C-alpha positions, -999 to +999 in steps of 0.1 A: -733+773-088-758+797-102-770+811-136-800+833-133-819+858-155-820+885-128-799+896-099-805+878-066-781+897-042-795+881-010-791+847-025-757+855-037-746+866-002-762+834+013-744+812-013-711+827-009-711+828+030-733+798+039-743+773+011-709+772-005-688+764+027-715+739+038-711+720+005-673+720+010-677+706+044-700+680+031-673+667+007-680+683-027-644+689-033-640+654-044-667+657-069-653+690-082-620+672-089-637+643-107-657+668-128-627+687-141-600+660-143-584+656-177-596+689-192-573+707-215-573+735-241-599+763-240-627+758-216-658+777-207-676+773-173-713+785-172-726+797-139-692+799-123-705+814-091-678+826-069-652+806-085-650+775-062-640+753-091-610+773-101-585+757-079-593+722-093-587+729-130-557+710-143-527+729-158-535+716-192-564+741-194-547+770-213-577+794-210-607+793-188-637+816-194-659+818-164-695+831-171-716+844-142-745+869-144-748+877-106-725+908-100-716+900-065-706+864-072-688+875-104-667+900-082-659+872-058-649+850-088-625+876-101-607+877-068-605+839-069-591+841-104-558+856-091-547+825-073-561+800-098-536+775-113-549+784-149-555+817-167-591+827-159-613+854-176-646+863-161-675+873-181-711+886-176-736+865-194-766+841-194-766+805-204-794+810-229-775+837-247-738+832-246-716+858-260-692+835-280-689+825-316-697+790-327-670+763-322-651+784-297-642+759-269-628+725-264-649+718-234-677+733-214-684+729-176-718+732-158-718+727-120-750+732-101-761+755-129-788+738-151-811+737-121-814+775-122-812+787-157-846+800-170-845+776-199-821+747-197-829+734-231-819+768-247-788+769-224-777+734-236-783+743-273-761+773-266-733+751-251-737+726-281-732+756-304-700+771-288-684+737-284-661+725-313-671+692-329-658+664-305-658+690-276-667+678-241-696+689-218-687+681-182-717+683-158-723+679-121-760+687-113-788+678-089-816+662-108-850+645-107-853+620-079-855+582-085-885+576-062-921+586-072-927+601-038-898+625-039-905+634-075-940+645-063-924+666-035-900+681-061-928+691-084-946+708-054-915+727-044-907+738-079-941+751-085-942+771-052-915+784-029-882+767-038-872+789-069-881+821-050-860+812-020-831+797-040-822+821-067-844+803-093-832+769-085-855+740-094-851+706-074-865+682-100-853+689-136-845+659-159-812+671-169-800+637-181-827+636-208-822+674-216-785+668-224-794+641-248-822+662-263-797+689-271-778+667-293-750+655-270-737+619-268-734+608-232-702+590-226-701+587-188-728+593-162-725+586-125-757+589-105-755+592-067-769+609-035-750+640-022-749+648+006-760+616+023-783+626+052-806+606+075-836+625+061-837+624+021-834+659+007-852+671-026-818+682-040-798+650-032-800+630-063-770+641-086-755+631-119-719+638-128-703+628-161-692+637-196-711+643-229-696+650-262-708+672-292-706+646-321-685+655-352-714+647-375-734+679-383-765+658-387-763+642-352-783+670-338 
């Protein structure tokens, strides 16, 4: 999924026609289902892309607000919303400046999104703000690799061509630490390789899990 500060129409076309279907073929559907299982109430998804998560939301979700800044992807998400099993509203917006009041949602979802926001720390602070106390942050992101050699490669790619070619994406962000630093309490984290390939990929290390906005105002 994508969440950028400017339009990337070429990348949007590539994601919708090639990258998205390739991920589905590699087995990402299982991870989408795990990501969204058990959600209920009012939910916001940041960087919803072309709406590939929509079919997997459980019926207990009474309202889904899907935020996507890329015009082409947002238009595709609007089409996908017509057949979604839950009510979907699409919205233009950036993760660093979400157009919602404080304490607006029961849960927030980020799926392949925090790699490409301009400032993930600000975006996570915004998610913390719009979640109700006790609200869940569900995340599925590729992150900083485990091996030092791959982390070095990630740093080189992120400082050179990767963000330019991939809609602002960064391969090696420490999203696990960023979620904690934003004031969330991690309750469940699964770290794994996806997709599994003979040659290690710089975007293969993923985390999938849940964090909670604490009830205590001083927990931040």
